[in-house]
C-alpha positions in Angstrom: -89.9 -234.7 -62.2 -89.8 -231.9 -59.7 -90.1 -228.4 -61.2 -89.6 -225.3 -59.1 -92.3 -222.8 -60.3 -91.4 -219.9 -57.9 -90.1 -217.8 -60.9 -93.1 -218.7 -63.2 -94.9 -215.8 -64.8 -98.2 -217.4 -66.1 -99.1 -214.1 -67.8 -96.2 -214.5 -70.3 -95.4 -218.3 -70.2 -97.7 -221.2 -70.6 -97.3 -224.2 -68.3 -96.2 -226.4 -71.2 -93.5 -223.9 -72.3 -92.4 -223.7 -68.6 -92.0 -227.4 -68.3 -90.2 -227.7 -71.7 -87.9 -224.9 -70.9 -86.9 -226.3 -67.5 -86.4 -229.8 -69.0 -84.1 -228.3 -71.6 -82.2 -226.3 -69.0 -81.6 -229.3 -66.7 -81.3 -232.0 -69.4 -79.6 -230.4 -72.5 -79.7 -233.8 -74.3 -83.4 -233.5 -74.6 -82.9 -230.6 -77.2 -82.4 -233.2 -79.9 -85.1 -233.0 -82.6 -87.4 -235.8 -83.5 -88.9 -236.3 -87.1 -91.9 -234.1 -86.3 -89.5 -231.2 -85.7 -90.1 -230.7 -81.9 -87.6 -231.4 -79.2 -87.5 -234.5 -77.2 -88.5 -232.4 -74.1 -91.6 -231.1 -75.9 -92.5 -234.6 -77.1 -92.2 -236.1 -73.6 -94.5 -233.3 -72.2 -97.0 -233.6 -75.0 -97.2 -237.4 -74.7 -98.0 -237.1 -70.9 -94.8 -239.1 -70.2 -93.8 -236.5 -67.6 -95.6 -236.3 -64.3 -94.6 -232.8 -63.0 -94.4 -232.1 -59.3 -94.8 -228.3 -59.3 -93.0 -227.2 -56.2 -93.4 -223.8 -54.6 -96.8 -222.4 -55.6 -96.4 -220.1 -52.6 -93.2 -218.7 -54.0 -95.0 -217.3 -57.1 -95.5 -213.5 -56.9 -98.7 -212.9 -55.0 -100.4 -211.0 -57.8 -99.7 -213.9 -60.2 -101.0 -216.7 -58.1 -104.6 -216.3 -59.3 -103.5 -216.4 -62.9 -101.3 -219.4 -62.1 -104.2 -221.3 -60.5 -106.4 -220.5 -63.5 -103.7 -221.8 -65.9 -103.3 -225.0 -63.8 -107.1 -225.6 -63.9 -107.1 -225.0 -67.7 -104.6 -227.8 -68.4 -105.4 -231.5 -68.8 -101.8 -232.5 -67.8 -101.7 -234.6 -64.6 -99.7 -232.9 -62.0 -98.8 -232.6 -58.3 -98.8 -229.1 -56.8 -97.0 -228.2 -53.5 -97.7 -225.0 -51.5 -97.9 -223.6 -48.1 -101.4 -223.8 -46.8 -102.3 -220.1 -46.3 -100.9 -218.9 -49.6 -102.8 -221.5 -51.5 -106.0 -220.8 -49.6 -105.9 -217.1 -50.4 -105.5 -217.9 -54.1 -108.4 -220.3 -54.0 -110.6 -217.7 -52.4 -109.6 -215.1 -55.0 -110.4 -217.4 -58.0 -113.4 -219.0 -56.2 -112.2 -222.5 -57.2 -109.6 -224.9 -56.0 -107.3 -227.0 -58.2 -110.1 -229.0 -59.9 -110.2 -232.8 -59.7 -107.3 -232.7 -57.2 -107.1 -234.3 -53.8 -105.8 -232.1 -51.0 -103.1 -233.7 -48.9 -101.8 -232.0 -45.7 -98.6 -233.0 -44.0 -98.7 -234.5 -40.5 -95.9 -235.3 -38.1 -93.4 -237.7 -39.4 -93.3 -241.2 -37.9 -90.4 -243.6 -37.2 -91.6 -245.6 -40.2 -91.3 -242.5 -42.4 -87.8 -241.8 -41.2 -86.8 -245.5 -41.8 -88.1 -245.3 -45.4 -86.5 -241.9 -46.1 -83.2 -241.3 -44.3 -81.3 -244.4 -45.6 -82.0 -243.4 -49.2 -80.4 -240.0 -48.6 -77.1 -241.6 -47.6 -74.7 -241.1 -50.5 -72.4 -243.9 -49.2 -75.1 -246.5 -49.7 -75.9 -247.7 -53.2 -79.5 -247.0 -54.1 -81.4 -250.2 -54.7 -78.5 -252.3 -53.5 -79.1 -255.9 -52.4 -77.2 -255.6 -49.1 -80.1 -253.7 -47.5 -77.6 -251.7 -45.4 -78.8 -248.4 -44.0 -75.3 -246.8 -43.7 -74.8 -244.0 -41.2 -78.4 -244.1 -40.1 -78.6 -247.8 -39.2 -77.7 -247.4 -35.5 -79.8 -244.3 -35.0 -82.9 -245.8 -36.7 -82.6 -248.9 -34.6 -82.5 -246.9 -31.4 -85.5 -244.8 -32.6 -87.6 -248.0 -33.3 -86.8 -249.4 -29.8 -87.5 -246.1 -28.0 -85.7 -247.5 -25.0 -83.9 -244.4 -23.8 -84.7 -240.7 -23.1 -82.2 -239.8 -25.9 -84.1 -241.8 -28.5 -87.4 -240.4 -27.4 -86.0 -236.8 -27.6 -84.5 -237.4 -31.0 -87.8 -238.9 -32.3 -89.6 -235.8 -31.0 -87.2 -233.5 -32.8 -87.4 -235.4 -36.1 -91.2 -235.1 -36.4 -91.0 -232.1 -38.7 -89.7 -232.0 -42.3 -87.5 -229.0 -41.4 -85.5 -230.9 -38.8 -85.3 -234.0 -41.0 -83.9 -231.9 -43.9 -81.4 -230.3 -41.6 -80.3 -233.8 -40.3 -80.1 -235.1 -43.8 -78.0 -232.2 -45.0 -75.6 -232.5 -42.1 -75.1 -236.3 -42.0 -76.2 -237.8 -45.3 -74.6 -235.3 -47.6 -71.4 -234.4 -45.7 -68.6 -237.0 -45.4 -67.2 -237.9 -42.0 -70.2 -237.0 -39.9 -71.9 -239.6 -37.7 -75.5 -239.0 -36.7 -75.1 -241.1 -33.6 -74.0 -238.0 -31.8 -77.6 -236.8 -31.9 -78.3 -239.5 -29.2 -76.0 -237.9 -26.7 -78.0 -236.5 -23.8 -74.8 -235.2 -22.3 -74.2 -232.9 -25.3 -77.8 -232.1 -25.9 -79.7 -232.2 -22.6 -83.1 -230.7 -23.7 -84.6 -231.1 -27.2 -84.1 -227.4 -27.8 -80.3 -227.8 -27.8 -80.6 -230.6 -30.3 -82.7 -228.4 -32.7 -80.2 -225.5 -32.3 -77.4 -228.0 -33.2 -79.1 -228.9 -36.4 -79.9 -225.3 -37.2 -76.3 -224.3 -36.5 -74.8 -226.9 -38.8 -77.1 -226.3 -41.8 -75.3 -223.3 -43.3 -71.7 -224.6 -42.9 -72.8 -227.8 -44.5 -74.5 -226.4 -47.6 -71.5 -224.0 -48.1 -68.8 -226.7 -47.7 -66.2 -226.7 -50.3 -66.9 -228.9 -53.3 -65.6 -229.3 -56.9 -67.6 -227.2 -59.3 -68.9 -228.7 -62.4 -69.2 -226.9 -65.7 -73.0 -226.6 -65.1 -72.3 -224.8 -61.9 -69.9 -222.4 -63.6 -72.5 -221.6 -66.2 -74.9 -220.6 -63.3 -72.1 -218.4 -61.8 -72.0 -220.5 -58.6 -68.7 -220.7 -56.8 -67.3 -221.9 -53.5 -67.7 -219.5 -50.6 -66.2 -219.5 -47.2 -68.8 -221.0 -44.8 -67.9 -218.6 -41.9 -68.3 -215.6 -44.2 -71.5 -216.9 -45.7 -72.9 -217.4 -42.2 -71.9 -213.9 -41.2 -73.6 -212.3 -44.2 -76.7 -214.4 -43.8 -76.7 -213.6 -40.1 -76.6 -209.9 -40.9 -79.5 -210.2 -43.3 -81.5 -212.2 -40.7 -80.6 -209.6 -38.1 -81.9 -206.7 -40.2 -85.3 -208.5 -40.5 -85.6 -208.7 -36.7 -85.3 -205.0 -36.2 -88.5 -203.1 -35.2 -91.5 -204.0 -33.2 -92.2 -207.2 -35.3 -89.9 -209.6 -37.1 -90.2 -209.4 -40.9 -89.8 -212.3 -43.3 -89.6 -210.5 -46.6 -85.9 -209.8 -47.6 -86.3 -207.0 -50.2 -83.2 -205.8 -51.9 -84.5 -202.2 -52.0 -84.9 -202.1 -48.2 -81.3 -203.2 -47.3 -80.0 -199.7 -46.9 -82.8 -198.7 -44.6 -81.3 -200.8 -41.9 -78.5 -198.4 -41.5 -78.7 -195.6 -38.9 -80.1 -192.3 -40.1 -76.8 -190.5 -39.5 -75.0 -193.1 -41.6 -77.5 -192.7 -44.4 -77.1 -188.9 -44.3 -73.3 -189.2 -44.4 -73.7 -191.7 -47.3 -75.9 -189.2 -49.1 -73.4 -186.3 -48.6 -70.5 -188.4 -49.9 -72.3 -189.7 -53.0 -73.7 -186.4 -54.0 -70.4 -184.6 -53.4 -68.6 -187.0 -55.6 -71.2 -186.8 -58.4 -71.3 -183.0 -58.5 -67.5 -182.7 -58.2 -66.9 -185.1 -61.1 -69.6 -183.4 -63.2 -68.0 -180.0 -62.6 -64.6 -181.3 -63.6 -66.0 -183.1 -66.7 -67.8 -180.0 -68.0 -64.8 -177.8 -67.4 -62.6 -180.3 -69.2 -64.9 -180.5 -72.2 -65.4 -176.7 -72.6 -61.7 -176.1 -72.1 -60.7 -178.7 -74.7 -63.2 -177.3 -77.2 -61.8 -173.8 -76.8 -65.0 -172.2 -75.6 -63.3 -170.8 -72.5 -59.8 -169.9 -71.6 -57.9 -172.4 -69.4 -57.9 -171.4 -65.7 -55.2 -173.8 -64.5 -55.3 -177.0 -62.6 -55.5 -175.6 -59.1 -58.5 -173.3 -59.6 -60.4 -175.9 -61.5 -59.8 -178.6 -58.9 -60.7 -176.1 -56.1 -63.9 -175.0 -57.9 -65.0 -178.6 -58.4 -64.4 -179.5 -54.8 -66.2 -176.5 -53.5 -69.2 -177.1 -55.7 -69.2 -180.8 -54.7 -69.1 -180.0 -51.0 -71.9 -177.5 -51.3 -74.0 -179.9 -53.3 -73.3 -182.7 -50.8 -74.5 -180.5 -47.9 -77.7 -179.6 -49.8 -78.5 -183.2 -50.6 -77.7 -184.1 -47.0 -80.1 -181.5 -45.7 -82.9 -182.7 -48.0 -82.3 -186.3 -47.0 -82.4 -185.4 -43.3 -85.7 -183.6 -43.8 -87.1 -186.6 -45.6 -85.8 -188.9 -42.9 -87.6 -186.9 -40.2 -90.9 -187.2 -42.2 -90.3 -190.9 -42.9 -90.0 -190.6 -46.6 -86.5 -192.0 -47.3 -87.6 -195.6 -48.2 -87.4 -195.7 -52.0 -89.4 -198.4 -53.8 -89.0 -199.7 -57.4 -90.8 -197.2 -59.6 -91.5 -196.4 -63.2 -92.3 -193.3 -65.2 -95.6 -193.5 -67.0 -96.8 -191.4 -69.9 -100.4 -190.8 -68.8 -101.8 -188.6 -66.1 -105.0 -189.1 -64.2 -106.7 -187.2 -61.4 -105.9 -189.9 -59.0 -104.2 -193.4 -59.0 -106.7 -195.5 -57.1 -104.3 -198.4 -56.8 -101.7 -196.3 -54.9 -104.1 -193.7 -53.5 -101.9 -190.9 -54.9 -103.2 -187.5 -56.0 -101.1 -185.7 -58.6 -101.5 -182.2 -57.1 -100.6 -183.3 -53.6 -97.8 -185.4 -54.9 -96.4 -182.5 -56.9 -96.4 -180.0 -54.1 -95.0 -182.5 -51.6 -92.0 -183.2 -53.8 -91.8 -179.6 -54.9 -91.4 -178.4 -51.3 -88.6 -180.9 -50.4 -86.6 -180.2 -53.6 -87.1 -176.5 -53.3 -85.5 -176.6 -49.9 -82.6 -178.7 -51.2 -82.1 -176.7 -54.3 -82.2 -173.4 -52.4 -79.5 -174.7 -50.0 -77.5 -175.8 -53.0 -77.9 -172.4 -54.7 -76.8 -170.5 -51.5 -73.7 -172.8 -51.2 -72.9 -172.4 -54.9 -72.9 -168.6 -54.6 -70.5 -168.7 -51.7 -68.3 -171.2 -53.6 -68.1 -168.9 -56.6 -67.2 -166.0 -54.2 -64.5 -168.0 -52.5 -62.9 -169.0 -55.9 -63.0 -165.3 -56.9 -61.2 -164.3 -53.6 -58.6 -167.0 -54.2 -58.1 -165.9 -57.8 -55.2 -163.7 -58.9 -57.3 -161.1 -60.6 -59.5 -160.2 -57.6 -59.8 -156.4 -57.4 -63.1 -155.8 -55.6 -63.4 -154.3 -52.1 -65.0 -156.2 -49.3 -68.2 -154.2 -49.4 -68.5 -154.8 -53.2 -67.8 -158.5 -52.7 -70.4 -158.8 -49.9 -73.0 -157.1 -52.0 -72.4 -159.4 -55.0 -72.4 -162.5 -52.7 -75.8 -161.5 -51.2 -77.4 -160.9 -54.6 -76.0 -164.1 -56.0 -77.2 -165.9 -52.8 -80.7 -164.8 -53.5 -80.7 -165.4 -57.2 -78.9 -168.8 -57.3 -81.1 -169.9 -54.4 -84.2 -169.1 -56.3 -83.0 -170.4 -59.7 -81.7 -173.7 -58.5 -84.4 -174.2 -55.9 -87.3 -173.5 -58.3 -85.7 -175.6 -61.0 -85.3 -178.6 -58.7 -88.7 -178.2 -57.3 -90.5 -177.9 -60.6 -88.5 -180.7 -62.4 -88.7 -183.2 -59.5 -92.3 -182.3 -58.7 -93.4 -183.1 -62.3 -91.3 -186.3 -62.1 -93.2 -187.3 -59.0 -96.5 -186.8 -60.7 -95.5 -189.1 -63.6 -93.8 -191.6 -61.4 -95.7 -194.6 -60.1 -94.6 -197.5 -57.9 -94.2 -200.8 -59.6 -96.5 -203.6 -58.7 -94.0 -205.4 -56.6 -96.4 -208.3 -56.0 -96.4 -209.0 -59.8 -92.7 -209.3 -60.1 -91.7 -212.9 -60.9 -88.2 -212.8 -59.2 -86.1 -210.3 -57.2 -83.4 -210.3 -59.9 -86.0 -209.5 -62.6 -87.4 -206.6 -60.6 -83.9 -205.3 -60.0 -83.2 -205.4 -63.7 -86.4 -203.6 -64.5 -85.8 -200.9 -61.9 -82.2 -200.4 -63.2 -83.7 -199.7 -66.6 -86.2 -197.3 -65.1 -83.5 -195.5 -63.2 -81.5 -195.1 -66.4 -84.5 -193.6 -68.2 -85.0 -191.2 -65.3 -81.4 -190.1 -65.6 -81.8 -189.5 -69.4 -84.8 -187.4 -68.7 -83.5 -185.4 -65.7 -80.1 -184.4 -67.2 -81.6 -182.2 -70.0 -84.6 -181.2 -67.9 -82.5 -179.8 -65.1 -80.0 -178.2 -67.5 -82.7 -176.4 -69.5 -84.6 -175.5 -66.3 -81.6 -173.7 -64.9 -81.2 -171.7 -68.1 -84.8 -170.7 -68.4 -85.4 -170.1 -64.7 -82.3 -168.0 -64.6 -83.6 -165.8 -67.4 -86.9 -165.4 -65.6 -85.3 -164.4 -62.3 -82.9 -162.0 -63.9 -85.7 -160.3 -65.8 -87.9 -160.2 -62.6 -85.2 -158.6 -60.4 -83.5 -156.5 -63.1 -83.2 -152.9 -61.7 -84.4 -153.9 -58.3 -81.0 -155.4 -57.5 -79.0 -153.4 -59.9 -77.7 -154.5 -63.3 -77.9 -158.2 -63.6 -76.2 -160.4 -66.2 -77.1 -163.9 -67.3 -74.8 -164.7 -70.2 -75.8 -167.7 -72.3 -72.5 -169.5 -72.1 -72.4 -169.1 -68.3 -76.0 -170.3 -68.0 -75.3 -173.2 -70.2 -72.2 -174.3 -68.2 -74.2 -174.1 -64.9 -77.1 -176.0 -66.5 -74.8 -178.7 -67.8 -73.0 -179.1 -64.5 -76.2 -179.0 -62.5 -78.1 -181.3 -64.9 -75.4 -184.0 -65.1 -74.3 -183.9 -61.5 -77.7 -183.2 -59.9 -79.5 -185.9 -61.9 -76.8 -188.5 -61.2 -76.8 -187.7 -57.5 -80.6 -187.9 -57.4 -80.7 -191.3 -59.1 -78.0 -192.7 -56.8 -79.4 -191.3 -53.6 -83.2 -191.2 -54.0 -84.1 -194.2 -56.2 -84.4 -197.8 -55.1 -81.8 -199.0 -57.6 -79.4 -196.1 -56.7 -79.6 -196.9 -53.0 -79.0 -200.6 -53.8 -76.0 -199.8 -55.9 -74.3 -197.4 -53.5 -75.3 -199.0 -50.2 -75.7 -202.8 -50.8 -73.0 -203.0 -53.5 -70.4 -200.6 -52.0 -71.1 -199.3 -48.4 -72.3 -202.6 -46.8 -69.5 -204.7 -48.4 -66.9 -202.1 -47.3 -68.1 -202.6 -43.7 -68.0 -206.4 -44.1 -71.7 -206.8 -43.6 -72.4 -208.2 -47.1 -70.2 -209.5 -50.0 -69.3 -207.4 -53.0 -71.4 -209.5 -55.3 -74.6 -209.2 -53.2 -77.1 -210.1 -55.9 -75.1 -213.2 -56.9 -74.8 -214.2 -53.2 -78.5 -213.9 -52.7 -79.2 -216.0 -55.8 -76.6 -218.5 -54.8 -78.2 -218.8 -51.3 -81.5 -219.5 -53.0 -80.0 -222.2 -55.2 -78.5 -223.8 -52.1 -81.8 -223.9 -50.3 -81.0 -221.4 -47.6 -83.4 -218.8 -49.1 -86.6 -219.2 -50.9 -88.3 -216.8 -53.4 -91.7 -215.2 -52.9 -92.1 -213.1 -56.0 -89.9 -210.0 -55.8 -88.5 -210.8 -52.4 -86.4 -213.5 -50.7 -87.3 -215.3 -47.5 -85.3 -217.6 -45.3 -86.5 -221.2 -45.9 -87.9 -221.3 -42.4 -88.5 -218.7 -39.7 -86.7 -220.9 -37.2 -83.6 -220.7 -39.4 -83.9 -216.9 -39.7 -84.3 -216.5 -36.0 -81.3 -218.7 -35.3 -79.0 -216.9 -37.7 -80.1 -213.5 -36.3 -79.4 -214.6 -32.8 -76.1 -216.1 -33.7 -75.1 -212.9 -35.5 -75.8 -210.8 -32.4 -74.2 -213.3 -29.9 -71.1 -214.6 -31.8 -69.7 -211.5 -33.5 -67.8 -209.6 -30.8 -66.4 -207.3 -33.5 -69.7 -205.8 -34.3 -69.8 -202.1 -35.2 -71.4 -199.6 -32.8 -74.2 -199.4 -35.4 -75.0 -203.1 -35.1 -74.9 -202.9 -31.3 -77.3 -200.0 -31.3 -79.7 -202.0 -33.6 -79.5 -205.1 -31.4 -80.6 -203.0 -28.4 
């Protein structure tokens, strides 16, 4: 039995439990109980009646491979382990022991005899084990390959020496009806061997995404038919993003997808998201306090105008902060958690709390000050538009200047202190120990939710307390200053709810994934709306592979082909894509 172990976490699941669980998942009838009380699946494993072929050791999270190798060495179960060579070698060096009592077998080039023994068995039109001995669609091709009598057969034999090309050929001609592999022998259509390889690469994605009837088992796994052209476009975009920069990357990380957008696009995205968050928070707080009778209704027009002005000012402040971070190269958010202990230095991440605090404090002080300045002018503008405005221009300008100073200090210091302390208690997750990308996404979503629950009251209380401190400090110097509790509470509630939400959606890995990969990129037709499901579906179809917390294309040749096809075939690319391609 072949078991995919890419998602195995040996720190929490034993090898026996993994095998039993996968058997029950793929063969539900093995859940029947035997007299001893165990399931049939467990009985088969315990009786050594299952020879597990553990496929994809190299797909296990890097930090878990040593533990996995130790667990495999500790079992007496006979097994076969498959892995890419380099990943297995690194794990062996780390553990100082290979897989004990195991023979190492390394793949060599495939021969004509290998192809003759394998390809006919993949033809779905030929009965397995039939007495006719027919080889179906591969009969004529294999005969020509054995004779080796033409340049075409020599060229095809050369191409089919690697498992990748054989798998591509099998997928296109054995599994798809109405396809004849004899076309691979056409030297007119495929003059050099490179053209033949490109043909096989080009036909892989459309073949695996061909329409088929879904079984109930597929529906339970949330698989569905997808348009092959759209799937190729989305996969091409993902491959294209990995080819940007000085060197091609292979790790397709969900938290880096938004970083492939232009800086100007990301700044615009930041402005729009934070504007929406602060405007909605302002309207919600106004609605609640009005409905509770704490303040007199001001009418729909002034309330809407006030919310829009606060939102626009907040969006500009967040945009300025993001632009400064982009210049310093600090906009890439990674999955993080908030810990409850504080040490002088984190030796794993080489972070020092004092330096971390002041770095985050400086950035957020700038953004908060810009927000405070904008808020003071928004309040002044609403006052001017109000019907009870009786101040002279000189009096109004004096009030605006005083409010500009005070609100800039209050909101700036609050943001700097709160987010600076958050940065000290924040630590990047050990991405190499994440079993799967989906699991890491779920964990980071939970962490972002906890950050939101902490930031909302922290920012709200910080605005109130910092306001009292600033008013007390400047009382008399700037005239008579007032900081009524109800007004401070309203400002704190609005800033806490809107500011915390905007921060989580703009500056955390999960927030960037949600707003960019789930909204912005689908709106621009670069990715589907169900991005996570699409990536998992591509993994199930064999287009992608898992390597711990990231996905990878099953082969670098496939990745390069899809990236090149995306750049060459889509004439409707956006200017942003064109700029990236250059």
